[in-house]
N, C-alpha and C positions, 0 to 999 in steps of 0.2 A: 186615743184608740180609734179604730176604724169600725164603722157600722155596715150592716148589710140591709138593703131595703126588703120589705115584706115579700114582694114577688120573687126576688132572688132566693130568699130563705125557702120559700115554698118549692121553687125549682130545684134547689140543692137537696131538699128533703126527698123529692121524688126521684132524683138521681140515686140517692142512697138506698131507697127501699124498692125501686123498680129495676135495678140493674144488679147483675151478679159479678160484674167486673168494675174495676176502678174507671172513673172518667176524669180526664185531666182537662184543665182549661186555664186561660189567662183571664184576669179581671182588670177592669178599669176603675178609676177613682174620680168621683165628683163630689166636692164638699165632704170629704172623708167617708163617703158611702161607696162601697164596692159593688160592682155589677159584673156579671159574666159577659165576656166578649163572645158572642154567639158563634162566630166562625172559628173559634179557637178550640172547640171541643174535640177530644179524641178519646177513644176507648183504650184502656190499658190491655196489655197482653196477659194471658194467664200462663204462669210458669209452673211446672210440676216439679216436685222434689220430694225426697224422703217419704217413701211408702205411699205414693199417690196423692199426698197433700198438695194443694195448690196455693199460689200466692199471685196476686195481681201486681203488675208492673206498669206504672204510668209512663208514657212516652209523650213528651211535649213536642209540638210540631217544629219548633225552632229553639234557639237559646232561651234560657229563662228570662222572664220579664220581671218587673218590680212586684207585681201582684199575681201570685199563682194560687191555684186551687186544685185539689184532687180528692175524690171521694174515697172513703173506706165503705164499700157497700155493706148491706145488712148481714151478709154471710162472711165478712171479714172482721178483724179485730176493731174495737170501738174507740181506739186511742191512737195517737201518733207513735210511729216506730222511731227507733234511734236514727235510722236513715232519714226519716222526715225532718227530724230536728237538725241533724248534721248537714242536710242539704242547704238549709238557710244559712248556716255558718260557713260552709265551704264556698257558697256562691253569694257571700255577703255584699259584694259590690253590685250584684244584679238583683237579688231578691230582698224586698223590704217586708213583704207580708206573705205568709202561706196560710191558706184556709183549708181545713180538713174536716168536712162534714162526715159524721159517722152515725151509726144507729143510736147512740146515746145523745148526740148533739153536735155542736160545731166547735172545733178547736181552732184557735187563732194563734199563730206564731209570728211575732213581730220582732225584727231586728233593727234597733235604732243605733247599735254600736257597731259601726263599720270597721272598727279596729280589733274585733274579736279574733283571736288566734286559737286554733285547735289546742295548742299547748297550754292555754289558759284554763282549759276545762278539765273537770274530773269526770271522764267518760264513764267510769265505774259507777259513780253516784247517779248519773243520768240514767244509765241502764238499770240500776237498782229501782229507781222510781217508775220507770216504764214497766218493769217486772211487777211492781206493786199494783199497777193498773191491770195487768194480766191476771194477778191473783184475785182481784175483785171480780173480774169477768168470769174466771174459772169457778170461783166460789158460788157465783150465781148459777152456774151450770151452762157453760158456753154452748149456745145453740143459735139457730137462725133467727129466733123470734124474741131476743132480749130487747124489749122496748123500754121506754122511759119508766113506766110503772114498776118495772123490775129493779131499777137502780135508785129509785127515790131515796131510800134509806142510806145509800152510799154517796149521794151528791156532795156532802160536805167533805168526805174523805177524798173524792176525786178532785175537788177544787183545791184542797190542801196539797195534794200531790202535784197539781199543775203549778202551784206556787213554788214548790221545791224544785220542780224542773226548771222553772224560770231562774231561780237562784243559781243552780248549778250549770245551766247552759248559757247564762248571761243574756238570755233572750226574754221577751215578755210573752209568756204562754198562758192563754186563758181558755176556759171551757165554759160554754153556755149550753144547757140542756134544752131539748126540743120543747118541753112544757113551758119554760121561760120565754121561748120564742113564739108561743101560741100557734103551733102548727098541728093540724089534724092529720090523721093517717092518710097515707098516699093512696091515690086511686090509680093503680097501674093498669095498663092495657092488657 
């Protein structure tokens, strides 16, 4: 599995809690530790749809690289979307790891099986488990300030769902909450 150094974790945390749009970036790897490539950062676009609701769209500066990352800021959903999972499968020859920091913690999606084909997947099951994450979030009362203390009692369920997502997507999907990463609240400008 891949690790992320303490400074990068803190930086990703600040990107999640100090921005209202997705931030996309590439990462580099040294000794199985991932670092942000500073010059690769770009802000996502805000797309409006369905009764004024908005959704961020990450745009990478060039084709995908082996290690990608994009944030789900504090005002967006706190888990990977079906699109996030499918991106790693569709671009299996380019993407090895996708990191998605959210207000709950960091999701890591690793593809070690370069022979995965979309026809091998049960998309309905993957979507079912993503929806279960949405139910957890909605049960908590989806709002801008759902921090870790609000999900502590749901952590085992979230990790169980990430295991089910791994099984049905044929990827390795892991979730680590911010408390386990020992990060304090962000100090935004």
